C-alpha positions as CSV (number, residue, x, y, z in Angstrom):
1,M,41.7,-15.5,48.6
2,S,38.2,-15.2,47.2
3,T,37.9,-11.7,45.1
4,P,34.9,-9.5,46.7
5,E,32.2,-8.9,43.8
6,K,32.7,-5.3,42.4
7,D,29.5,-3.1,41.4
8,R,29.0,-1.8,38.5
9,P,30.4,0.8,37.3
10,W,29.4,4.0,36.1
11,V,28.1,5.0,32.5
12,M,31.7,6.3,31.0
13,R,31.5,8.8,28.5
14,T,33.3,11.7,26.7
15,Y,31.8,14.9,25.3
16,A,32.5,15.0,22.0
17,G,31.2,16.2,17.9
18,H,32.7,18.6,15.9
19,S,32.8,20.0,12.8
20,T,30.4,18.2,10.5
21,A,28.3,14.7,11.4
22,E,30.2,12.1,9.7
23,A,33.2,13.5,11.5
24,S,31.6,12.7,14.8
25,N,30.1,9.6,13.7
26,E,33.2,8.6,13.1
27,L,34.9,9.9,16.1
28,Y,31.5,8.5,18.1
29,R,32.1,4.9,16.8
30,T,36.4,4.9,17.7
31,N,35.4,5.8,21.1
32,L,32.7,3.4,21.7
33,A,35.4,0.5,20.5
34,K,37.9,1.9,23.1
35,G,35.8,1.0,25.5
36,Q,33.3,4.1,26.1
37,T,29.9,2.6,27.4
38,G,27.7,6.2,26.5
39,L,27.5,8.7,23.7
40,S,27.9,12.5,24.8
41,V,26.9,14.8,22.4
42,A,27.9,18.2,21.5
43,F,26.1,19.6,19.2
44,D,27.4,23.9,18.2
45,L,26.0,27.1,19.2
46,P,23.5,27.6,15.8
47,T,22.1,24.0,16.8
48,Q,21.8,25.0,20.4
49,T,20.3,28.5,19.9
50,G,17.9,27.0,16.8
51,Y,19.4,29.2,14.0
52,D,20.9,26.8,10.3
53,P,24.0,27.4,9.2
54,D,23.1,29.7,6.5
55,S,21.3,32.2,8.9
56,P,23.9,35.5,9.5
57,L,24.2,35.2,13.6
58,A,25.8,31.3,12.8
59,R,28.6,33.1,11.2
60,G,31.5,31.6,12.5
61,E,30.6,29.5,14.7
62,V,29.4,26.1,12.1
63,G,30.8,23.4,14.0
64,K,33.3,25.3,16.7
65,V,32.0,24.1,19.9
66,G,30.2,20.6,18.5
67,V,28.5,19.2,15.4
68,P,25.7,20.9,13.1
69,V,22.4,19.3,12.8
70,P,20.3,21.2,11.4
71,H,17.8,18.7,9.7
72,L,17.3,15.0,9.6
73,G,19.4,13.6,7.4
74,E,22.7,14.7,9.8
75,M,21.1,13.2,12.1
76,R,20.9,9.9,10.4
77,K,24.0,10.6,9.4
78,L,25.6,11.6,13.1
79,F,24.3,8.1,14.3
80,D,25.1,5.9,10.8
81,Q,25.9,2.1,12.4
82,I,25.2,2.7,15.7
83,P,22.1,1.2,16.8
84,L,20.1,3.7,18.6
85,T,17.6,1.5,20.3
86,G,20.5,0.1,21.7
87,M,22.8,3.2,23.0
88,N,22.8,5.6,26.2
89,T,22.9,9.0,24.3
90,S,23.2,11.9,26.2
91,M,22.8,15.6,24.8
92,T,23.8,18.4,25.7
93,I,21.0,20.5,24.0
94,N,18.7,23.0,25.7
95,A,16.6,25.5,24.3
96,T,15.5,23.1,21.1
97,A,15.8,20.1,23.2
98,M,12.7,19.3,22.0
99,W,13.7,19.3,18.4
100,L,16.3,17.3,18.8
101,L,14.7,14.5,20.8
102,A,12.3,14.2,18.0
103,M,14.8,13.8,15.1
104,Y,16.4,11.5,17.7
105,Q,13.5,9.2,17.4
106,V,12.9,9.3,13.8
107,A,16.4,8.3,13.5
108,A,15.7,5.1,15.1
109,E,12.2,4.4,13.7
110,E,14.0,4.7,10.5
111,Q,17.1,2.1,12.0
112,N,14.1,0.0,12.8
113,P,11.2,-0.4,10.2
114,D,9.8,-3.7,10.8
115,L,9.2,-2.2,14.7
116,S,5.9,0.3,14.7
117,P,7.3,3.8,16.1
118,T,5.6,2.8,19.7
119,E,8.3,0.1,19.8
120,V,11.1,2.0,19.1
121,A,10.4,4.9,21.7
122,H,9.9,2.0,25.0
123,Q,13.8,1.2,24.0
124,L,16.1,4.4,23.5
125,A,17.7,5.3,26.7
126,G,19.2,8.2,27.3
127,T,19.3,11.7,29.0
128,T,19.1,15.9,27.0
129,Q,20.2,18.2,29.3
130,N,17.1,20.8,28.4
131,D,17.5,22.7,32.0
132,I,16.8,26.6,30.6
133,I,17.4,28.1,34.1
134,K,21.1,27.8,34.4
135,E,21.2,28.7,30.4
136,Y,20.4,32.4,31.8
137,L,22.3,32.1,34.4
138,S,26.0,31.4,33.1
139,R,25.7,29.2,29.5
140,G,23.8,31.0,27.3
141,T,21.9,28.9,25.3
142,Y,18.7,30.2,25.7
143,V,16.3,31.6,23.5
144,F,12.6,31.8,24.7
145,P,10.7,33.8,27.8
146,P,11.3,31.7,31.1
147,E,7.9,30.8,30.8
148,H,7.3,29.2,27.4
149,S,10.6,27.1,28.1
150,L,9.2,25.8,30.8
151,R,6.2,24.4,29.0
152,L,8.7,23.5,26.5
153,I,10.5,21.2,29.0
154,S,7.1,20.1,31.0
155,D,5.7,19.3,27.7
156,M,8.5,17.5,26.7
157,I,8.5,15.7,30.1
158,A,4.7,14.8,30.2
159,Y,5.6,12.6,26.5
160,T,8.4,10.9,27.6
161,V,7.2,9.6,30.8
162,H,4.3,7.7,28.8
163,Q,6.5,7.6,25.3
164,I,9.9,7.2,26.4
165,P,10.0,6.0,29.3
166,K,13.8,4.8,29.5
167,W,14.3,9.1,28.9
168,N,15.6,11.1,31.1
169,P,14.1,14.2,29.9
170,I,16.4,16.9,32.0
171,N,19.4,17.2,33.5
172,I,18.5,19.9,36.4
173,C,22.1,20.9,35.8
174,S,24.3,22.9,38.3
175,Y,27.8,22.3,36.2
176,H,27.7,25.7,34.8
177,L,26.7,26.9,38.3
178,Q,29.5,26.4,39.4
179,E,31.7,27.1,36.3
180,A,29.9,30.7,37.1
181,G,31.1,31.1,40.7
182,A,28.4,29.4,42.9
183,T,29.6,28.5,45.8
184,P,28.5,24.9,47.1
185,K,25.7,26.5,49.2
186,Q,24.7,28.3,46.1
187,E,25.1,25.2,43.7
188,L,23.2,22.8,45.8
189,A,20.2,25.8,46.4
190,Y,20.1,27.3,43.3
191,A,19.8,23.4,41.5
192,L,17.3,22.5,43.5
193,C,15.1,25.8,42.9
194,T,15.3,24.7,39.7
195,A,14.2,21.4,39.7
196,I,11.4,22.3,41.8
197,A,10.0,24.7,39.5
198,V,10.3,22.4,36.2
199,L,7.8,19.5,38.8
200,D,5.8,22.4,40.2
201,A,5.8,23.4,35.8
202,V,5.0,19.9,35.4
203,R,2.4,18.9,37.9
204,D,0.3,22.7,37.4
205,A,0.1,21.6,33.7
206,G,-2.2,18.9,34.4
207,Q,-0.8,16.5,31.7
208,I,0.1,13.5,34.1
209,D,-2.1,11.7,36.9
210,E,-1.7,12.1,40.0
211,A,-0.8,8.6,40.2
212,D,2.0,8.8,37.6
213,F,3.5,11.8,39.0
214,E,6.2,9.3,41.1
215,K,7.5,9.0,37.5
216,V,8.1,12.8,36.4
217,V,10.2,12.3,40.2
218,G,11.5,8.9,39.3
219,R,13.0,10.4,35.5
220,I,14.4,13.6,36.9
221,S,18.2,13.5,36.9
222,F,20.7,15.9,37.2
223,F,24.4,17.0,35.3
224,V,26.3,17.8,38.7
225,N,30.1,19.8,38.3
226,A,33.3,18.9,40.5
227,G,36.3,20.9,41.5
228,V,39.1,19.8,42.8
229,R,38.4,20.0,46.2
230,F,37.4,16.8,46.6
231,V,36.3,15.9,49.8
232,E,34.1,18.9,50.0
233,E,32.8,17.8,46.7
234,T,32.4,14.2,48.2
235,C,30.4,16.2,51.2
236,K,28.0,18.4,48.3
237,M,27.1,14.9,46.1
238,R,25.9,13.6,49.7
239,A,23.9,16.8,50.8
240,F,22.4,16.6,47.2
241,V,21.2,13.1,48.1
242,E,19.8,13.9,51.3
243,L,18.2,17.3,50.0
244,W,16.6,15.7,47.2
245,D,14.9,12.8,49.4
246,E,13.5,15.2,51.8
247,I,12.3,17.6,49.0
248,T,10.5,15.0,47.0
249,R,9.0,13.2,50.3
250,E,8.1,16.1,51.8
251,R,7.0,18.6,49.0
252,Y,6.0,15.8,46.2
253,G,4.7,13.2,48.5
254,V,6.9,10.2,46.4
255,T,6.7,7.0,48.7
256,D,9.2,4.5,46.7
257,P,12.4,5.2,47.6
258,K,13.7,3.8,44.2
259,M,11.7,7.2,42.9
260,R,13.4,9.5,45.2
261,R,17.3,8.7,44.2
262,F,19.2,11.7,42.9
263,R,20.6,10.4,40.1
264,Y,23.0,12.5,38.2
265,G,25.6,12.7,35.6
266,V,28.7,14.7,35.8
267,Q,31.6,16.5,34.2
268,V,34.0,17.6,36.0
269,N,35.6,21.9,35.8
270,S,36.6,22.2,32.7
271,L,37.3,26.2,33.2
272,G,39.3,25.0,36.4
273,L,41.6,24.0,33.5
274,T,44.7,25.8,33.3
275,E,46.9,27.4,29.5
276,A,49.7,27.9,32.4
277,Q,51.4,24.2,33.2
278,P,48.7,22.9,31.3
279,E,50.3,18.4,32.2
280,N,49.3,19.6,35.8
281,N,45.4,19.4,34.6
282,V,45.6,15.5,34.7
283,Q,46.2,15.5,38.2
284,R,43.3,18.2,38.2
285,I,41.2,15.7,36.6
286,V,41.4,12.6,38.6
287,L,40.7,14.3,42.0
288,E,37.8,16.0,40.6
289,M,36.6,12.6,39.6
290,L,37.4,11.3,43.1
291,G,34.7,13.5,44.9
292,V,32.0,12.3,42.5
293,T,32.8,8.0,42.9
294,L,34.3,7.9,45.9
295,S,31.4,7.2,47.8
296,K,29.2,5.1,47.0
297,D,25.7,6.2,48.5
298,A,26.4,9.7,45.8
299,R,28.5,8.5,43.1
300,A,27.7,9.5,39.8
301,R,25.9,7.5,37.3
302,A,27.6,8.4,34.5
303,V,30.9,10.2,34.1
304,Q,32.7,12.2,31.4
305,L,35.9,13.8,31.6
306,P,37.6,16.4,30.0
307,A,40.8,16.9,28.2
308,W,43.8,18.1,29.2
309,N,44.5,20.6,26.6
310,E,41.2,22.2,27.3
311,A,42.3,25.4,28.2
312,L,44.4,26.0,24.6
313,G,41.7,25.2,22.5
314,L,39.8,21.5,20.7
315,P,41.0,18.7,22.2
316,R,42.6,15.6,19.5
317,P,41.0,12.2,19.8
318,W,44.0,10.5,21.6
319,D,43.9,13.4,24.5
320,Q,39.9,12.2,24.5
321,Q,41.3,8.4,24.9
322,W,43.3,9.7,27.9
323,S,40.5,10.9,29.8
324,L,38.6,8.1,28.9
325,R,41.4,5.6,30.4
326,F,41.7,7.7,33.7
327,Q,37.6,6.4,34.1
328,Q,38.7,3.0,33.2
329,V,42.1,2.5,35.4
330,L,39.8,3.2,38.3
331,A,36.6,1.4,37.7
332,F,38.9,-1.7,36.7
333,E,42.1,-2.0,38.2
334,S,41.8,-0.1,41.9
335,D,39.3,-1.8,44.3
336,L,37.1,1.1,44.8
337,L,34.0,-1.1,43.4
338,E,34.4,-3.7,45.8
339,Y,33.1,-2.2,49.3
340,D,30.4,-0.3,50.7
341,D,30.5,3.5,51.1
342,I,34.1,4.5,52.8
343,F,32.3,7.9,54.4
344,N,29.5,6.3,56.7
345,G,30.3,7.0,60.3
346,S,32.6,9.6,59.4
347,H,32.3,12.9,61.7
348,V,34.6,14.8,59.5
349,I,32.4,13.5,56.8
350,E,28.9,13.9,58.5
351,A,29.5,17.5,59.9
352,K,30.6,19.0,56.2
353,V,27.5,17.2,54.9
354,A,25.0,19.2,57.5
355,E,27.1,22.7,57.1
356,L,25.7,22.4,53.4
357,V,22.6,21.6,53.4
358,A,21.9,24.1,56.4
359,G,23.5,26.7,54.0
360,A,21.9,25.0,51.1
361,R,18.1,25.3,52.4
362,E,18.3,29.2,53.8
363,E,19.0,29.7,50.5
364,M,16.7,27.8,48.5
365,D,14.0,29.3,51.3
366,R,15.1,32.7,50.1
367,V,15.0,32.2,46.1
368,Q,11.4,30.7,46.9
369,A,10.0,33.6,48.9
370,M,11.3,35.4,46.2
371,G,8.6,33.5,44.4
372,G,10.8,30.6,42.8
373,A,13.4,29.7,40.8
374,I,12.2,31.6,37.6
375,A,11.2,35.2,39.6
376,A,14.9,34.9,40.7
377,V,15.6,34.8,37.4
378,E,13.7,37.5,36.0
379,S,15.0,40.1,39.1
380,G,18.8,39.4,38.6
381,Y,18.9,37.8,42.3
382,M,20.4,34.5,41.6
383,K,22.7,36.4,38.5
384,E,23.9,38.9,40.5
385,A,24.6,36.2,43.5
386,L,26.7,34.3,40.7
387,V,28.7,37.1,39.5
388,S,29.6,38.6,43.0
389,A,31.1,35.2,44.4
390,H,33.3,34.4,41.3
391,A,34.4,38.3,41.8
392,E,35.2,37.5,44.8
393,R,37.6,34.1,44.0
394,R,39.1,36.1,41.1
395,G,40.1,38.1,44.0
396,R,40.9,35.8,46.7
397,I,43.4,33.4,43.0
398,E,44.8,37.3,42.6
399,S,45.8,38.0,46.0
400,G,47.1,34.8,46.2
401,D,45.3,33.6,49.5
402,E,43.2,30.9,47.0
403,I,46.7,28.6,45.0
404,I,46.2,27.7,41.8
405,V,49.3,25.8,41.2
406,G,51.8,27.1,38.3
407,V,49.5,29.7,37.7
408,N,50.3,32.1,40.6
409,K,52.4,29.8,43.2
410,F,55.2,27.4,41.9
411,T,55.3,29.3,37.9
412,T,59.2,27.9,37.4
413,T,58.7,25.3,35.1
414,E,60.4,22.7,32.8
415,Q,59.5,23.6,28.9
416,S,56.5,20.6,28.6
417,P,57.0,17.9,25.9
418,L,53.3,18.0,25.5
419,T,53.1,21.8,24.1
420,A,56.7,22.3,22.8
421,D,54.4,21.9,19.7
422,L,51.0,24.6,20.5
423,D,49.6,24.1,17.3
424,G,49.9,20.6,17.2
425,A,48.9,19.7,20.5
426,I,45.3,21.0,19.8
427,Q,42.5,19.8,17.2
428,T,41.8,22.6,14.7
429,A,38.2,23.1,13.7
430,D,37.4,22.0,10.1
431,P,37.0,25.1,7.9
432,E,35.3,23.9,5.7
433,A,32.6,23.0,7.8
434,E,30.2,25.7,7.3
435,R,30.5,25.5,3.8
436,A,29.5,22.1,4.1
437,A,26.8,22.5,6.5
438,I,25.3,25.4,4.5
439,A,25.4,23.3,1.6
440,S,23.5,20.5,3.1
441,V,21.0,22.4,3.7
442,E,20.3,24.0,0.1
443,A,20.4,20.2,-0.6
444,W,18.0,19.0,2.5
445,K,15.5,21.5,0.9
446,A,15.8,21.3,-3.0
447,Q,14.5,17.4,-2.1
448,R,11.8,17.6,0.8
449,D,8.2,18.4,0.3
450,D,7.8,22.0,0.8
451,N,3.8,21.6,0.8
452,A,4.6,19.5,3.9
453,V,7.0,21.3,5.6
454,A,4.6,24.8,5.7
455,E,2.0,22.6,6.8
456,A,3.8,20.8,9.4
457,L,5.2,23.9,10.3
458,A,2.0,25.9,10.6
459,R,0.4,23.0,12.8
460,L,3.3,23.8,15.5
461,A,2.5,27.2,15.0
462,A,-1.1,26.9,16.0
463,D,-0.5,24.5,19.1
464,A,1.9,27.0,20.3
465,K,-0.8,29.1,21.0
466,S,-2.8,26.9,22.7
467,D,-2.0,24.7,25.6
468,V,-1.6,21.8,23.4
469,N,1.3,19.0,24.1
470,L,3.9,20.2,21.2
471,M,5.6,17.1,21.2
472,D,3.5,15.7,18.8
473,A,3.4,18.6,16.8
474,T,7.8,18.6,16.5
475,L,7.8,15.0,15.5
476,A,5.3,16.1,12.8
477,C,8.0,18.6,12.0
478,A,11.3,16.3,11.8
479,R,9.3,13.6,9.7
480,A,8.2,16.8,7.0
481,G,11.5,18.0,7.3
482,A,12.1,20.7,8.8
483,T,15.6,22.6,9.9
484,T,16.2,23.2,12.6
485,G,15.8,27.2,12.0
486,E,12.7,26.3,10.9
487,W,11.5,24.9,13.9
488,A,12.5,27.6,16.4
489,G,12.2,30.5,14.3
490,T,8.6,28.9,14.2
491,L,8.2,29.4,18.2
492,R,10.1,32.3,18.1
493,E,7.6,34.6,16.2
494,V,4.8,32.9,18.6
495,F,6.7,33.0,21.8
496,G,9.1,35.6,20.9
497,E,12.8,35.8,22.4
498,F,14.4,37.1,25.8
499,R,17.4,38.9,27.2
500,A,18.3,37.6,30.5
501,P,20.4,40.0,33.0
502,T,24.0,40.6,33.1
503,G,24.1,40.5,36.7
504,V,26.7,43.4,36.4
505,A,25.0,46.1,37.3
506,G,24.3,44.9,40.9
507,A,27.6,43.0,41.8
508,V,30.2,43.3,44.6
509,G,33.4,43.5,42.7
510,V,36.5,43.8,45.0
511,A,36.2,48.0,45.4
512,D,38.9,47.8,48.2
513,A,41.5,45.6,46.6
514,G,44.4,47.3,47.6
515,A,47.5,49.2,46.3
516,E,48.0,47.9,42.9
517,L,43.7,48.6,42.1
518,S,44.1,52.3,43.4
519,A,47.5,52.8,41.3
520,V,45.4,51.9,37.8
521,R,42.5,53.9,39.3
522,D,44.6,57.2,39.5
523,R,45.8,55.9,35.7
524,V,42.2,55.6,34.8
525,Q,41.4,59.1,36.0
526,A,44.0,60.6,34.7
527,T,44.1,59.1,31.3
528,G,40.1,60.1,31.3
529,E,40.8,64.1,31.7
530,E,43.6,64.1,29.6
531,L,41.0,63.0,27.0
532,G,38.8,65.3,28.5
533,G,36.1,62.8,29.9
534,R,35.9,59.7,31.7
535,L,37.2,56.5,30.2
536,R,35.3,53.9,28.2
537,L,35.2,50.6,27.7
538,L,32.8,48.8,26.1
539,V,32.8,44.8,26.6
540,G,31.1,42.8,23.7
541,K,29.9,39.1,23.2
542,P,30.0,38.7,19.8
543,G,28.6,35.5,18.2
544,L,26.7,32.9,19.8
545,D,29.3,32.1,22.6
546,G,26.6,32.9,25.9
547,H,29.9,31.6,28.3
548,S,30.1,35.4,29.4
549,N,31.4,34.5,33.0
550,G,35.2,36.3,31.4
551,A,32.9,39.3,30.1
552,E,31.0,39.5,33.0
553,Q,34.1,39.7,35.7
554,V,36.2,41.9,33.0
555,A,33.2,44.0,33.4
556,V,33.2,43.9,36.9
557,R,36.8,44.7,38.0
558,A,36.8,47.6,34.8
559,R,33.6,49.6,36.6
560,D,35.3,48.9,40.0
561,A,39.0,50.4,38.1
562,G,36.9,53.5,37.5
563,F,35.7,52.6,34.6
564,E,32.6,53.6,32.6
565,V,31.4,50.3,31.1
566,I,28.9,49.4,28.1
567,Y,28.4,45.6,28.5
568,Q,25.1,44.5,26.8
569,G,25.0,40.6,27.2
570,I,25.4,38.0,25.2
571,R,24.8,37.4,21.5
572,L,25.2,40.4,19.9
573,T,26.7,40.9,15.9
574,P,29.5,43.0,15.0
575,E,27.2,45.5,13.5
576,Q,25.7,45.8,17.1
577,I,28.8,46.3,18.7
578,V,29.7,48.6,16.3
579,A,26.8,50.2,17.0
580,A,26.9,50.5,19.9
581,A,30.7,51.7,20.1
582,V,29.5,54.9,18.1
583,A,26.7,55.2,20.0
584,E,28.7,55.3,23.3
585,D,31.6,56.7,22.1
586,V,33.9,54.6,23.1
587,H,37.8,54.9,23.7
588,C,38.5,51.2,23.9
589,V,36.2,48.1,22.5
590,G,37.1,44.3,24.9
591,L,35.6,40.9,22.6
592,S,35.2,38.2,24.6
593,I,34.9,35.0,22.8
594,L,35.5,31.3,23.3
595,S,33.9,29.0,21.0
596,G,36.7,29.2,19.3
597,S,35.0,31.8,16.6
598,H,38.1,34.7,17.2
599,M,39.0,34.2,14.1
600,E,35.8,35.1,11.8
601,L,34.2,37.3,14.1
602,V,37.2,39.7,15.6
603,P,38.2,40.7,12.2
604,A,34.5,41.6,11.0
605,V,34.2,44.1,14.0
606,L,38.2,45.8,12.8
607,D,36.1,46.3,9.8
608,G,33.1,47.6,10.7
609,L,35.3,50.0,12.6
610,R,37.1,51.2,9.9
611,E,33.8,51.7,8.1
612,A,32.2,53.7,10.6
613,G,35.1,55.7,11.0
614,L,36.8,54.2,14.4
615,D,39.7,52.9,13.1
616,D,41.3,55.0,16.0
617,V,39.9,52.7,18.9
618,P,41.9,49.8,19.8
619,V,40.0,46.5,20.1
620,I,41.3,43.7,22.3
621,V,40.5,40.1,23.1
622,G,40.3,38.0,25.0
623,G,39.2,33.5,25.2
624,I,40.4,30.6,24.3
625,I,42.8,31.8,21.4
626,P,45.4,29.4,20.3
627,D,49.0,31.4,19.9
628,T,49.7,31.3,16.1
629,D,46.0,32.5,15.6
630,G,46.8,35.6,18.5
631,K,49.8,36.7,16.5
632,A,46.8,36.8,13.2
633,L,44.9,38.7,15.4
634,L,47.7,41.4,16.3
635,G,48.9,41.5,12.7
636,Q,45.3,42.3,11.9
637,G,45.3,45.4,14.1
638,V,43.7,44.3,17.4
639,A,45.8,45.7,20.3
640,A,46.0,43.6,22.9
641,V,45.5,39.8,23.7
642,Y,44.5,37.9,26.9
643,T,43.9,34.3,27.7
644,P,43.5,31.8,30.4
645,K,46.9,32.4,31.2
646,D,46.5,36.1,31.7
647,F,44.1,36.0,35.1
648,G,45.1,39.2,36.6
649,L,42.2,41.4,36.0
650,T,43.7,44.4,38.0
651,G,47.0,43.9,35.6
652,I,44.8,43.9,32.6
653,M,43.0,47.1,33.5
654,D,46.8,48.2,33.7
655,G,46.9,47.2,29.7
656,I,43.8,48.3,28.7
657,V,45.0,51.7,29.8
658,D,48.2,51.3,27.9
659,V,46.6,50.8,24.9
660,I,44.3,53.7,25.0
661,R,47.0,55.4,25.8
662,K,48.9,54.4,22.9
663,A,46.4,55.0,20.5
664,N,45.5,58.8,21.4
665,G,48.6,59.6,21.1
666,L,49.4,59.9,25.3
667,A,53.3,59.4,26.3
């Protein structure tokens, strides 16, 4: 029997990077040897937000959620022995995307001294995420105000279309919208409105001839989330294909079907993975992968899967290998790639796709009527909609209307051999990474030509004040030896910074959530009366971690429980949090940290409160905190530690009342 000819499989990646460039390079080369067909680089938060490792804001964050790349020397190390002209590299980088692409291009030039820079650039293939709008809404690694961020994006697009034609200069990213609470219709609408905002900005900037605009549209790619409801996710992807074809044809007049193709990569839902019974995450990941691979007409072009233990901490190389094997078994052992689209003609699929398309169009029309995605960000509309949708889902989970196996149902369990040794079940970040990165920057600055750097940065500032494309000046900074912090700092001085709306004030919570919340409200009110006023809770996000979903949901539920809530958004120093606690005379400080920097930042807040004479104000901490670290924090004076297994927000509110009463000597 003859075997049907198979389609080529998607690009297989794992999202990786940690500690140092040398350690990450070793991991990349190992993963490529295991059959991975592309790289997906995770950068640490200082690199993503434009700070050098020696910045006070980088304290505790260096090398934690990715690799630090503060200068060209570290970019060289990151890709040592990896030929960049033959690699497909995805870089999850947004506010500083132009800078990282410039260093990547220069590193590739250095690898190929026999080729001209133009010849090298034409061989580079990959993607920079570079979607700043979703950063304002969900992930929080923005730097500059929206109009200047769009300018950087449109400059990059104009440059790459001509100079790096195989590069995807932007991934319109709906991934984090889903994790921030977006329904499928919201995910479709907000991602496509973002794409419209970007394409309109590129068109209006006048850097692309009308004849070349089809090429711009053809290089736009998307980065999508896939949840465990894989039938709905399959339909969502087919809806994306239909809507994108319509938008590119009708709004932008693209006639070439290849240029209208919906091209996307995917990482399946990481924040949906559970700390409780984490072995269940294996089947969740596989089901989520099916949602973006089963439908040939809407199949992902690249897939990267999280590891089963991401809710516990940093995955080990073996854990990443396991996730890579999920993809390889599906692509090479199953018959999936031998058939045309298996859903064509299904009335069930067609009806669901039509429903999603109609709902997404309605929401897109609402956003466009406001003035588009940027206006909907600045007004707070989209953020409030996401926070409200997330609060609604949290309410369904807590009530049991939405079942999470092992979390709110079927919780009886045998001891898992995978987590018998919790400390051994994850990889710990290198405690020397920050020191090594600071030393690297010092050594780099000592050997470079400071006059050349100053001249390059002055040119960058001058070009930023004009309408000149900033890519050439950025490449000059990379070649001269500027650092990530210097490039971003120069543009901060010209463009200024931005603080996005938190979405908490206008979000709809669960004000009528029944007897449990009513009982907590009574306790909050009674305790406030005993202490002489309304209970005040400060929710703080110290460090550079911008994943604010948890903090926002705590703030909304605390407000609904009767607390006066002080929440000032993301990216605060410990000193700023202490100052707010003093100014607001709070009864409790709640810290949310998901970046792994809790052992550095929480003690800094505790010390600051003691120095301010507020050592009687209890501090609670929530985040992805390994058990050993949680015990250590309790030993240092933290009143309570909450992790993803503590999903009941109303129960957490009750616990906060207990903590406040204990701190104030109340029975």
